[in-house]
C-alpha positions in Angstrom: 28.8 -9.9 -22.6 30.1 -8.5 -25.9 29.0 -10.3 -29.0 30.1 -9.7 -32.6 27.5 -8.1 -34.9 27.6 -11.3 -37.1 26.8 -13.6 -34.1 24.2 -11.2 -32.9 22.5 -11.3 -36.3 22.5 -15.1 -36.3 21.2 -15.2 -32.8 18.4 -12.8 -33.6 17.5 -14.8 -36.7 17.4 -18.0 -34.7 15.2 -16.5 -32.0 12.9 -15.1 -34.6 12.6 -18.5 -36.4 11.9 -20.3 -33.1 9.2 -17.8 -32.1 7.6 -18.0 -35.5 7.7 -21.8 -35.7 6.6 -22.4 -32.1 3.7 -20.0 -31.9 3.0 -18.8 -35.5 4.0 -15.3 -34.4 6.9 -13.0 -34.9 8.4 -10.9 -32.2 10.3 -7.7 -32.9 12.4 -5.6 -30.6 12.1 -1.8 -31.0 14.9 0.2 -29.3 14.0 3.9 -28.6 16.5 6.6 -27.4 14.1 8.7 -25.4 12.3 8.1 -22.1 9.0 6.2 -22.0 7.2 9.5 -21.0 8.5 11.3 -24.2 5.7 11.7 -26.8 7.8 9.9 -29.4 8.1 6.9 -27.2 4.4 7.0 -26.3 3.6 7.2 -30.0 5.9 4.2 -30.7 4.2 2.2 -28.0 0.8 3.0 -29.5 2.1 2.0 -32.9 3.3 -1.3 -31.5 -0.1 -1.9 -29.9 -1.8 -1.1 -33.2 0.4 -3.7 -35.0 -0.3 -6.4 -32.4 -4.1 -5.7 -32.6 -4.2 -5.4 -36.4 -2.3 -8.6 -37.0 -4.2 -10.5 -34.4 -1.0 -11.1 -32.5 0.8 -12.4 -35.6 3.5 -9.7 -35.1 4.3 -8.4 -31.6 6.6 -5.4 -31.2 8.3 -4.8 -27.8 9.4 -1.2 -27.3 12.6 -0.5 -25.3 12.6 3.2 -24.4 15.4 5.3 -22.8 18.3 3.7 -24.6 17.7 0.5 -22.5 18.4 -1.9 -25.4 20.7 0.2 -27.5 21.8 3.7 -27.0 20.6 6.3 -29.5 23.8 6.3 -31.5 23.7 2.5 -31.7 20.1 2.1 -32.9 20.4 2.6 -36.6 23.3 0.2 -36.9 21.5 -2.3 -34.7 18.5 -2.3 -37.1 20.8 -2.4 -40.2 22.6 -5.5 -38.9 19.5 -7.3 -37.6 20.4 -7.0 -33.9 17.0 -5.3 -33.7 14.2 -5.7 -36.2 12.8 -2.2 -35.9 13.9 1.0 -34.3 13.5 4.8 -34.0 16.4 7.2 -34.7 17.2 10.9 -35.1 18.6 10.5 -38.6 20.3 13.9 -38.7 22.8 12.4 -36.2 24.0 10.3 -39.2 24.6 13.3 -41.6 28.3 12.2 -41.8 27.1 9.1 -43.7 25.1 11.1 -46.2 24.2 14.8 -46.3 20.6 13.9 -47.0 20.2 12.6 -43.4 20.7 16.2 -42.2 17.9 17.7 -44.4 15.6 18.3 -41.4 18.2 20.0 -39.3 19.5 22.8 -41.4 19.2 26.1 -39.4 16.3 28.3 -40.4 15.4 26.3 -43.5 12.1 25.1 -42.2 11.1 26.8 -39.0 7.4 25.9 -38.6 5.4 22.7 -38.5 3.8 23.5 -41.8 7.1 24.1 -43.5 8.8 21.1 -41.9 6.1 18.8 -43.2 6.4 20.3 -46.7 10.2 19.8 -46.6 9.8 16.2 -45.5 7.2 15.4 -48.2 9.7 16.6 -50.8 12.6 14.7 -49.2 10.8 11.5 -48.3 11.2 9.6 -51.7 15.0 10.2 -51.7 15.2 9.3 -48.0 13.3 6.1 -48.6 15.7 5.2 -51.4 18.8 6.0 -49.2 17.5 3.9 -46.3 16.7 1.0 -48.7 20.3 1.1 -49.9 21.4 0.6 -46.2 19.2 -2.5 -45.6 16.4 -0.4 -44.0 12.7 0.0 -44.7 11.2 3.4 -43.9 7.9 3.2 -41.9 7.1 6.7 -40.5 8.6 9.9 -39.2 7.5 12.4 -36.6 8.8 16.0 -36.1 10.1 17.4 -32.8 8.7 20.8 -31.7 10.8 23.8 -32.9 14.3 23.8 -31.5 15.2 26.5 -28.9 18.3 27.6 -27.1 18.9 26.5 -23.5 21.5 28.5 -21.5 22.6 29.1 -17.9 22.4 32.9 -18.2 20.7 35.7 -20.2 22.2 36.2 -23.6 21.6 39.0 -26.1 24.0 38.1 -28.9 26.1 35.2 -30.3 29.1 36.9 -28.6 27.5 36.0 -25.2 27.8 32.3 -26.1 31.5 32.2 -26.5 33.2 29.6 -24.3 30.0 27.8 -23.2 30.1 24.0 -23.3 27.5 23.0 -25.7 25.7 19.7 -26.4 26.1 18.6 -30.0 24.0 15.7 -31.3 24.6 16.1 -35.0 26.8 17.9 -37.6 24.6 21.0 -37.6 24.8 21.6 -33.8 28.6 20.9 -33.8 29.1 23.4 -36.6 26.9 25.9 -34.8 29.0 25.6 -31.7 32.1 26.1 -33.7 30.8 29.3 -35.5 29.6 30.9 -32.2 32.7 30.0 -30.2 31.0 27.5 -28.0 32.7 24.2 -27.1 30.8 21.2 -28.7 30.4 17.9 -26.8 28.5 14.8 -28.2 25.8 13.8 -25.7 22.9 11.5 -26.4 19.4 12.2 -25.0 19.6 9.4 -22.4 22.8 11.0 -20.9 21.5 14.6 -20.8 20.8 14.8 -17.0 24.2 13.4 -16.1 26.0 15.7 -18.6 24.4 18.8 -17.2 24.7 17.9 -13.6 28.4 17.1 -13.9 29.1 20.2 -16.0 30.1 18.3 -19.2 27.7 20.6 -21.0 26.1 23.9 -20.1 23.9 24.7 -23.1 22.0 23.0 -25.9 19.6 23.6 -28.8 16.7 21.2 -28.6 13.0 21.2 -28.1 10.9 22.0 -25.0 10.0 18.3 -25.0 13.5 17.2 -24.3 13.9 19.9 -21.7 10.9 18.7 -19.8 11.9 15.1 -20.0 15.2 15.9 -18.4 13.9 18.5 -15.9 16.4 20.8 -17.4 15.3 23.7 -15.1 17.5 22.1 -12.4 20.6 23.0 -14.5 19.8 26.0 -16.7 17.8 29.2 -16.3 16.8 30.4 -19.8 15.1 29.1 -22.9 15.0 31.2 -26.1 12.4 30.3 -28.7 14.8 30.7 -31.7 12.8 28.1 -33.7 16.0 27.0 -35.5 14.6 23.8 -37.1 12.3 20.9 -36.5 14.3 17.7 -36.5 12.6 14.3 -36.9 12.6 10.9 -35.4 12.3 8.2 -38.1 11.1 4.6 -37.5 12.7 2.0 -39.8 12.7 -1.8 -40.0 15.4 -4.2 -41.0 14.8 -5.2 -44.6 15.2 -9.0 -44.1 12.8 -8.9 -41.1 10.4 -6.9 -43.2 10.6 -9.3 -46.2 10.0 -12.2 -43.8 6.5 -10.9 -43.1 3.6 -12.0 -45.2 1.8 -9.4 -47.4 -1.2 -9.0 -45.0 1.1 -8.4 -42.0 3.2 -5.8 -44.0 0.0 -4.0 -44.9 -1.1 -3.9 -41.3 2.3 -2.5 -40.2 2.1 0.1 -43.0 -1.4 1.2 -42.0 -0.3 1.5 -38.4 2.7 3.5 -39.4 0.6 6.0 -41.4 -1.6 6.4 -38.3 1.5 6.8 -36.1 2.8 9.6 -38.4 -0.5 11.4 -38.1 -0.8 10.9 -34.4 2.8 11.9 -33.8 2.5 15.1 -35.7 -0.6 16.1 -33.7 1.2 15.2 -30.5 4.2 17.3 -31.5 2.0 20.4 -32.2 0.0 20.0 -29.0 3.2 19.3 -27.0 4.9 22.5 -28.0 2.9 24.9 -25.9 2.5 22.4 -23.1 6.3 21.9 -22.7 7.0 25.6 -22.8 4.6 26.1 -20.0 6.3 23.2 -18.2 9.7 25.0 -18.5 8.1 28.1 -17.0 6.6 26.2 -14.1 10.0 24.8 -13.5 11.2 28.3 -12.9 12.9 29.0 -16.3 12.7 32.2 -18.2 11.1 31.4 -21.6 11.4 34.2 -24.1 11.9 35.0 -27.8 15.5 35.9 -28.7 16.6 39.5 -29.0 16.8 40.9 -32.5 20.6 40.8 -32.3 20.7 37.1 -31.1 18.2 36.1 -33.8 20.1 37.9 -36.5 23.5 36.4 -35.4 22.1 32.9 -35.3 20.4 33.3 -38.7 23.7 34.4 -40.2 25.4 31.3 -38.7 22.6 29.2 -40.2 23.2 30.7 -43.6 26.9 29.7 -43.4 26.0 26.2 -42.3 23.5 25.6 -45.0 25.7 27.0 -47.8 28.6 24.8 -46.6 26.3 21.8 -46.3 25.0 22.3 -49.8 28.5 22.4 -51.3 29.2 18.9 -49.9 25.7 17.5 -50.4 24.8 15.2 -53.3 22.3 16.0 -56.1 19.4 14.6 -54.2 19.8 16.9 -51.2 20.3 19.9 -53.5 17.2 19.1 -55.5 15.2 18.8 -52.3 16.3 22.2 -51.0 15.8 23.9 -54.4 12.3 22.5 -54.7 11.5 23.5 -51.1 12.7 27.1 -51.8 10.8 27.2 -55.1 14.0 27.6 -57.2 
């Protein structure tokens, strides 16, 4: 049954009030885009358990992985409108709303865990302010492993990519496809397996983690460790739901969020080598890019960042300048 956002908000509020009044506890739904076995989803489940324990059951968070409650591209809007009280989203997918959302996915800007964390620390105050303006409360963020290139064949240069159907999940990947002559197609994580098995896409840039989750070796043969960027999943709450919590409960959530950020980072680092080994065991060729391919992609990255900065607001420019030491 389709319901209007307004009715959904009212229904969610009514359910929340009933739960709170009847049992003295609040219950939040937390949609997740990735499978339950993905480390982000596991980390979110641990965060939810931490909240339940720390609040003595005063706030219960139910996670819904794999796009089962809302698809990835629906999650941010669902939390903004109160259809879900909390959710996790790849914010770079919303770069069209504000350039700052794409800060973590600019090609070859931050290519290591250390640099990605430094970039995020610089960007976080502006990101929190932006989310607040959209009725959202920032809780925590966790990086993905470095992004690599999946293809069905060996490639030695950008010219070898021309004409390949490419999975785009944000403005950066769509632009990268355009500049290399690939054909971009928007595909959410939960739809990856179907998209590859039906030939909708033939290539993508993403982490070894996503490749393992989708058993991508059944569809492609090569993974190049181009380390293009380290995008992030960010967990945010609906502002009204957040303000409805008492001070002690908010502190418990904040403490659990800080722990989730730490645990998630450690999981991402540990997961990187493990997932690459998983791709090898699946029969894939895992290798660094050729010098030519690396140089071609870095040149594409420079074009993308320069174009992005021209359209970005002062906050995004300030973040990049500070990160680069300008």
